[in-house]
C-alpha positions in Angstrom: -5.3 -33.1 -7.2 -5.1 -29.5 -8.2 -5.1 -27.8 -4.8 -5.8 -24.3 -6.1 -8.8 -25.5 -8.0 -10.1 -27.4 -5.0 -9.9 -24.3 -2.8 -11.7 -22.3 -5.6 -14.5 -24.9 -5.6 -14.9 -24.6 -1.8 -15.1 -20.8 -2.0 -17.9 -21.1 -4.6 -19.6 -23.8 -2.5 -19.5 -21.7 0.7 -20.6 -18.5 -1.2 -23.7 -20.3 -2.7 -24.6 -21.8 0.7 -24.8 -18.2 1.9 -27.0 -17.2 -1.0 -24.3 -14.6 -1.9 -23.5 -13.3 -5.4 -19.9 -12.9 -6.7 -20.5 -9.1 -6.6 -21.5 -9.2 -2.9 -18.5 -11.3 -2.0 -16.2 -9.0 -4.0 -17.6 -6.0 -2.0 -16.8 -7.8 1.3 -13.3 -8.7 0.1 -12.8 -5.2 -1.3 -11.9 -6.6 -4.7 -13.6 -7.2 -8.1 -16.2 -9.7 -9.3 -13.6 -10.8 -11.8 -11.1 -11.6 -9.1 -13.7 -13.6 -7.2 -14.5 -15.5 -10.3 -10.8 -16.3 -10.9 -10.5 -17.6 -7.3 -13.5 -19.9 -7.8 -12.3 -21.5 -11.1 -8.8 -21.8 -9.8 -7.1 -19.3 -12.2 -5.9 -17.2 -9.3 -4.6 -18.3 -5.9 -6.4 -17.1 -2.8 -3.5 -16.3 -0.5 -3.5 -16.7 3.3 -4.9 -13.2 4.0 -7.8 -13.8 1.6 -8.6 -17.2 3.1 -8.7 -15.7 6.6 -11.2 -13.0 5.4 -13.3 -15.7 3.7 -13.3 -17.9 6.8 -14.7 -14.9 8.7 -17.3 -14.1 6.1 -18.6 -17.7 5.7 -18.2 -18.6 9.4 -16.0 -21.6 8.7 -12.5 -22.7 9.6 -9.6 -22.0 7.2 -9.0 -25.7 7.2 -12.4 -26.2 5.6 -11.1 -24.7 2.3 -8.6 -27.6 2.0 -8.9 -31.4 1.4 -9.2 -33.6 4.5 -5.8 -34.5 5.8 -5.9 -38.1 4.4 -6.2 -36.6 0.9 -3.4 -34.1 1.5 -0.6 -36.6 1.9 0.5 -35.9 -1.6 1.3 -32.3 -0.8 4.2 -30.7 1.2 4.3 -27.2 2.7 7.4 -25.1 1.8 8.5 -21.7 3.1 8.4 -18.6 1.0 11.7 -17.0 2.0 12.2 -13.2 1.8 15.9 -13.2 2.8 18.7 -15.7 3.5 21.7 -15.3 5.8 24.9 -17.3 5.7 26.7 -17.4 9.0 29.7 -19.7 9.5 28.9 -21.2 6.1 25.4 -22.3 7.2 22.4 -21.1 5.2 19.5 -19.8 7.3 16.1 -18.7 6.0 14.9 -15.3 7.3 11.8 -13.3 6.7 9.6 -16.3 6.0 6.5 -14.7 4.5 4.2 -17.7 4.4 4.1 -21.4 3.6 2.8 -22.8 0.3 1.6 -26.3 -0.6 3.4 -28.1 -3.4 2.6 -31.5 -5.0 5.0 -34.2 -3.7 5.9 -35.2 -7.2 7.6 -31.8 -7.7 10.1 -32.7 -5.0 12.5 -35.4 -6.0 14.6 -35.5 -2.8 16.6 -32.8 -1.2 15.6 -29.5 0.4 13.4 -27.0 -1.3 12.1 -23.5 -0.6 10.2 -20.7 -2.5 11.6 -17.3 -3.3 9.8 -14.4 -5.1 11.2 -13.0 -8.3 12.1 -9.3 -8.1 12.3 -6.8 -10.9 12.5 -7.5 -14.7 16.1 -8.9 -15.0 14.9 -12.4 -16.0 12.0 -11.5 -18.3 13.7 -13.2 -21.2 13.2 -16.5 -19.4 9.5 -15.7 -18.8 10.2 -14.9 -15.1 8.2 -11.9 -14.0 8.3 -9.7 -11.0 6.3 -11.4 -8.2 6.5 -14.9 -9.6 6.9 -17.7 -7.1 10.1 -19.7 -7.7 10.6 -23.2 -6.5 14.3 -23.6 -5.6 16.2 -26.8 -4.8 19.0 -26.2 -2.3 22.4 -27.0 -3.8 25.8 -25.3 -3.8 26.5 -25.6 -7.5 24.7 -25.8 -10.9 25.8 -26.7 -14.4 26.9 -24.0 -16.9 23.9 -22.2 -18.3 21.4 -23.2 -15.6 19.3 -20.7 -13.7 20.2 -20.5 -10.0 19.3 -18.6 -6.8 22.4 -16.8 -5.9 23.1 -15.1 -2.6 24.8 -11.7 -3.0 25.6 -10.6 0.6 22.1 -11.4 2.1 20.0 -10.8 -1.0 18.6 -13.6 -3.2 18.9 -13.0 -6.9 18.0 -15.2 -9.8 20.6 -15.4 -12.6 21.8 -17.8 -15.3 25.2 -19.0 -14.2 28.4 -19.5 -16.2 31.8 -20.6 -14.9 35.2 -20.2 -16.4 38.2 -21.2 -14.3 37.8 -19.3 -11.0 35.4 -16.8 -12.4 31.6 -16.9 -12.1 29.4 -14.9 -14.5 25.9 -14.2 -13.4 23.9 -13.4 -16.5 20.4 -11.7 -16.6 17.8 -12.5 -19.2 17.3 -8.9 -20.1 19.8 -6.9 -22.2 19.3 -3.9 -20.1 21.3 -5.5 -17.3 25.1 -6.1 -17.5 26.5 -9.5 -16.4 27.8 -9.7 -12.8 31.4 -11.0 -12.9 32.7 -12.5 -9.7 36.4 -13.2 -9.4 38.5 -14.6 -6.5 39.1 -11.9 -3.9 36.1 -9.8 -4.9 34.6 -7.9 -1.9 31.1 -9.2 -2.6 30.0 -12.3 -0.8 28.5 -14.4 -3.6 27.3 -17.9 -3.2 25.0 -20.3 -5.2 22.3 -21.5 -2.9 20.0 -23.4 -5.2 18.7 -24.4 -8.6 15.5 -23.1 -10.1 13.2 -26.0 -10.6 9.9 -24.4 -11.4 8.2 -21.0 -11.8 4.9 -21.5 -10.1 2.7 -18.4 -10.3 2.4 -14.7 -10.4 0.5 -12.9 -7.5 
């Protein structure tokens, strides 16, 4: 089941029950008819704020936009993490912005979370600012793999290369120099996960 498409179909269903045009709904949402159309055909994800507004407009529960629970067993909810802290060697998620559903077959064991791409340093890997990144928690990756790396408390996405005791964090944009981490460097650098999937762009 494509959850985003399902939600879009429910938006259209509730709009038509109200006898409302896409233009009228767009006005109430303070957006464009094109955006409403993209919600309805599943091209664009209606985030939590939009769904709350829609539930008020249509007079329905936010749960009414989603499949019945018995049909949702193939999905899991994962946090969208804005910041990560690492105290006493323990990773803790902070600034959890929301929770997003993912198909269960995307998760093949282990712990997962979402982070948002920031900036243009990974555009060569088709990762754009604002993209939602599915990360599998792990402390190491193979050479050349893209990882979520904790630098102090900030999550960055880089391609990782290791030589002896040195870690090279490579961007996918020639405008950015590699970050070279050697033993004894002042920066607290730690691999916290492997990029599994780029999900969407808000």
